[in-house]
C-alpha positions in Angstrom: 95.4 102.4 81.6 95.2 98.4 82.7 92.7 98.7 85.7 91.5 95.2 87.0 89.4 92.9 85.1 86.6 90.8 87.0 88.7 87.6 86.6 91.4 89.3 88.6 88.5 90.5 90.9 87.7 87.1 91.5 91.3 86.0 91.9 92.3 88.2 94.5 89.1 88.3 96.7 90.2 84.3 96.4 93.9 84.5 97.4 93.0 87.6 99.9 89.8 86.0 102.0 91.8 82.4 102.4 95.3 83.1 102.0 95.8 86.4 103.1 93.1 86.4 106.0 92.9 82.6 107.2 88.6 83.0 107.5 86.7 79.9 107.5 86.7 78.5 111.5 87.2 79.5 114.3 87.8 77.8 117.7 85.5 75.4 118.3 83.9 74.7 115.2 81.9 77.8 114.3 82.4 80.0 111.4 83.2 83.5 111.4 82.0 86.6 111.2 83.0 89.2 108.8 82.3 92.9 108.3 83.2 94.3 105.2 83.1 98.2 105.2 83.1 100.2 102.2 82.8 102.8 99.9 79.3 103.1 98.0 80.5 106.0 95.8 82.7 103.4 93.0 80.7 101.3 91.4 84.7 98.7 90.6 84.8 99.6 94.7 81.1 98.0 95.4 81.5 95.0 92.7 85.0 94.1 94.5 83.4 94.0 97.8 80.3 91.9 96.4 83.5 89.0 95.3 85.2 89.6 99.1 82.2 88.7 100.4 81.5 86.0 98.0 84.8 84.2 98.6 83.3 85.0 102.4 80.4 82.8 101.9 82.3 79.6 99.8 84.5 79.7 103.4 81.1 79.4 105.7 81.3 82.9 107.0 78.9 84.8 108.4 79.2 88.3 106.7 77.8 92.4 107.1 78.1 94.5 104.3 78.5 98.2 105.4 78.8 101.4 102.9 79.9 104.5 104.1 79.9 107.8 101.8 82.1 111.0 103.7 78.7 113.4 102.9 77.2 111.0 105.6 79.7 111.1 107.8 79.4 114.8 107.7 76.3 114.7 108.4 76.3 112.2 111.0 78.4 114.9 113.1 76.3 118.4 111.9 73.5 116.6 112.9 73.8 114.4 115.7 72.9 116.0 119.4 76.5 116.6 121.8 75.2 113.9 124.4 74.3 111.3 121.8 78.1 111.7 120.1 79.4 111.0 123.2 77.8 107.7 124.0 78.6 104.0 122.6 76.9 103.7 119.7 75.2 100.2 120.7 75.8 98.8 117.5 79.5 100.2 117.0 79.7 98.0 120.1 78.1 94.8 119.5 80.1 94.5 116.6 83.5 95.0 118.1 82.5 92.4 120.4 80.8 89.7 117.8 83.0 90.1 114.6 86.0 87.8 114.3 87.8 89.4 111.0 86.9 93.4 109.8 87.5 94.6 105.9 87.6 98.3 105.4 87.0 98.9 101.6 87.9 101.1 99.6 89.2 104.9 100.2 87.5 108.5 101.9 85.8 110.1 98.7 86.6 113.7 100.3 89.8 114.1 102.1 88.6 117.7 103.9 85.2 115.7 104.8 86.1 116.9 108.9 86.2 120.7 107.7 84.7 122.4 110.7 84.3 119.9 112.8 87.0 119.6 115.0 84.8 120.2 118.4 82.3 117.4 117.1 85.1 114.7 116.4 86.7 114.9 119.7 83.6 114.7 121.7 83.3 110.6 120.1 87.5 110.1 120.9 87.0 108.2 123.6 84.5 105.9 121.5 87.0 105.4 119.5 89.7 104.5 121.6 87.4 102.7 123.2 86.3 100.2 120.5 90.0 100.4 119.4 90.9 98.7 122.8 87.6 95.8 122.6 88.9 94.5 119.1 92.6 95.2 120.0 91.8 92.8 123.2 90.2 90.4 121.0 92.9 90.0 117.8 90.6 91.0 115.9 92.0 90.4 112.8 91.9 93.4 110.5 92.7 95.0 106.5 92.5 97.4 105.0 92.0 97.1 101.5 92.5 100.3 99.5 90.8 101.2 96.2 91.4 104.1 93.9 87.6 105.8 94.7 87.7 108.8 92.2 86.1 111.5 94.3 89.9 110.7 96.7 92.1 111.0 93.0 89.7 114.0 92.9 91.0 115.4 96.6 94.5 114.9 96.7 95.4 116.1 93.4 95.5 113.2 91.1 94.0 112.4 87.7 92.2 109.7 88.4 93.8 107.8 85.5 97.3 108.0 86.8 95.5 107.5 90.5 94.1 104.3 89.5 97.3 102.9 87.4 98.7 103.6 90.9 96.6 101.4 92.8 96.2 98.5 90.9 100.4 98.3 90.2 100.6 98.7 93.6 97.8 95.7 94.0 99.8 93.7 91.6 102.9 94.0 93.3 102.0 93.6 96.7 102.5 89.2 96.1 105.7 89.6 94.2 109.3 87.6 95.3 110.8 91.0 95.2 108.8 93.1 97.7 109.1 90.3 100.2 113.1 90.2 99.4 112.4 93.6 100.6 111.1 93.5 103.5 112.7 90.5 104.2 116.6 92.6 104.1 115.1 95.9 106.5 113.8 93.2 108.8 116.6 92.0 109.3 119.0 95.3 110.0 116.3 96.1 112.7 115.5 93.0 114.5 117.4 92.5 117.9 118.6 96.4 117.1 118.2 99.2 119.8 119.0 102.9 117.9 117.5 104.4 114.9 118.8 107.6 113.3 117.2 109.2 110.3 119.5 112.8 109.0 118.6 114.0 105.7 119.6 117.1 103.9 116.9 119.5 104.9 117.8 119.6 107.9 116.6 116.3 109.6 117.8 114.5 112.3 115.4 112.2 114.9 116.7 108.8 117.2 114.7 106.4 118.5 115.3 103.6 120.1 113.4 100.2 119.4 115.2 97.6 121.7 112.6 94.7 122.4 109.9 95.9 119.6 109.2 93.0 117.3 109.7 94.3 113.6 106.9 93.7 111.8 106.3 92.5 108.2 103.5 93.6 105.9 104.2 91.6 103.1 100.1 90.7 102.2 99.8 87.7 104.7 98.2 86.8 108.0 100.4 83.7 108.8 98.8 81.4 112.2 102.1 82.4 114.0 101.5 86.5 113.1 98.2 85.3 114.7 99.7 83.7 117.7 101.8 87.0 118.3 99.1 89.2 117.7 100.4 90.7 114.6 96.6 90.4 113.0 96.2 93.6 110.9 97.3 94.0 107.0 97.0 96.4 104.2 96.4 95.6 100.1 98.3 96.9 98.7 100.9 95.7 101.2 105.1 96.3 101.2 106.7 97.5 104.3 108.4 96.8 107.5 107.0 99.0 110.5 108.6 98.8 114.4 106.7 100.5 117.2 109.7 103.4 118.9 110.0 102.8 122.3 107.1 105.6 123.1 109.5 107.9 125.6 112.7 107.9 123.3 112.3 110.0 120.2 114.2 113.7 119.7 114.9 115.8 117.6 113.6 116.8 114.7 112.2 115.8 111.1 110.7 117.6 107.7 107.8 116.0 105.7 107.3 117.5 102.5 104.1 116.6 101.8 100.8 115.1 104.5 97.5 114.1 103.9 95.5 114.2 107.2 91.9 112.6 106.3 89.2 114.0 106.7 91.7 117.4 107.4 93.3 118.0 103.7 97.0 119.0 103.1 100.1 120.6 105.4 102.6 121.1 103.2 106.7 121.7 104.7 105.7 120.1 107.8 108.9 120.1 110.2 108.3 118.5 113.9 110.7 118.2 117.3 110.2 115.8 119.7 111.4 115.6 122.9 110.6 112.4 125.4 109.2 111.1 123.2 106.5 113.9 122.4 105.8 116.8 120.0 106.7 119.2 121.6 107.4 122.5 118.3 105.5 122.3 115.2 106.1 124.8 112.1 104.6 124.4 108.1 105.6 126.3 105.1 101.7 125.5 104.5 98.5 124.1 106.1 99.4 124.3 109.7 95.7 124.5 110.7 94.9 121.7 109.2 97.6 120.1 111.9 96.5 121.7 114.4 92.8 121.2 113.8 93.7 117.4 113.9 95.2 117.2 117.1 92.4 119.4 118.4 90.1 116.3 116.5 91.7 113.6 119.3 92.5 112.6 122.5 95.2 110.7 124.0 98.5 110.1 123.6 97.8 111.6 120.2 101.3 113.4 119.8 103.6 111.1 120.5 105.7 108.7 118.6 104.1 105.0 117.0 105.4 104.0 113.9 108.4 103.6 112.2 108.3 102.1 109.0 110.2 101.4 105.2 108.2 101.6 102.2 109.3 98.0 100.0 106.3 98.1 97.4 108.2 98.7 94.3 105.0 99.0 92.1 103.7 101.4 94.5 104.6 105.6 93.5 103.2 109.5 94.8 99.3 110.4 94.8 99.3 113.0 96.8 97.3 111.8 100.0 96.6 107.9 99.6 98.3 106.7 102.6 98.2 103.5 102.4 99.8 103.8 99.0 102.2 106.5 99.7 103.7 104.6 102.8 105.0 101.7 101.0 106.6 103.7 98.0 109.9 102.2 97.8 112.4 104.3 98.9 110.5 106.4 101.7 110.5 105.7 105.4 107.5 107.3 107.6 107.0 108.1 111.0 103.3 107.7 113.4 102.0 109.3 115.9 99.4 108.2 118.0 97.7 105.0 118.8 99.9 102.0 118.1 98.3 99.2 120.7 97.5 95.6 119.4 99.6 94.6 116.9 102.1 97.2 117.1 103.0 96.3 120.4 103.2 100.1 121.6 101.8 101.6 124.4 99.9 104.8 123.1 96.4 105.1 123.5 94.4 107.5 121.0 92.0 107.8 118.7 93.7 108.6 116.1 97.1 106.8 114.2 98.5 109.6 111.7 100.7 107.8 109.0 103.6 110.4 108.3 105.5 110.2 104.6 108.7 111.1 103.9 111.3 111.0 101.0 114.4 109.5 101.6 116.2 110.3 98.3 118.1 113.1 100.0 118.6 111.0 103.2 120.1 108.6 105.2 119.1 106.0 107.8 121.4 104.4 110.5 121.0 101.3 112.9 123.2 101.2 115.9 126.1 103.5 114.3 125.2 101.0 110.6 124.4 102.4 107.5 120.9 100.7 106.1 119.4 103.0 103.7 121.4 105.8 101.8 119.7 107.8 99.2 116.1 106.2 99.5 117.9 102.0 98.8 119.2 99.4 100.8 123.0 99.5 101.2 124.5 96.1 99.5 121.6 94.8 98.6 121.4 92.5 95.8 118.0 94.7 94.9 119.2 98.6 94.8 118.0 99.6 91.8 
């Protein structure tokens, strides 16, 4: 297995801070404030966090380095009195109102850390939603920089060496010409269009409208033009195009073979039925209670369509639960439910955003009646494989 060397880490951190995130001076000449939150259960994740922080220092940014561990999050919810959970943390509010950039590094090291805590989590739902709104209003730039934390691999049922290899291959592919070409194909196919329809051999037949909504590209870089439009977030690994459907237009049903809900566990064979944009019925062959508990734990438009995305990363492969990888897989689509304000340019306000990945090797999608993807491949494109 080929991991990232110290030199590669330093090079990626340099490009990430200076080119991808454009960290430096803000308007008025003051240096920017950057919050970095990383999973401390993996030493290599910590080393990468240190590399990113050092690059921030080199451009003069002020940094706040914070750690997370899932067992600590679980402990917090178990022992904190309910009135305190309902109250906005003054520290969280201060960071939301002062930080210019937020970087999340790593994966959750326990994919089921929230089991049995739906009631407690729901108490914090309005607070989490309010923090989203503060960050969106201030156009705080953000990045979710995935990292192969061993605890996450074990939770997803993916061997740690394979998990790490998939992650590093996906990170390397994030800055390639092939990825940008694929993103460009799907962006052009959707820009200025209206009706999207997804069909598959498993009974999927879902349609929705996107007229007037910008088609966004996650290609590993936030440009000045992106910031001016309010497109202030990105993922590493990167490689998708996405759009916020008109929230009341989704009709029909869609089937997902495998779903991973961070904090709650896995769902097999999840079938969702939409009417006027909202989930009106759902079923699953296994893990239905995990999806139900997720809905119970969140507030707002948690069960309304929020996003349609197309995976474009040729280095990404299925991990069994790492959304930041799985939603980027070339030949997949994803639908999200929940929050889609801010960078998504949508109207849903919710305490959650759940991505659901669909393998399209037995499916098709159409835009205004034209076939755009057939069995996972872009129709008529030179990079079809």
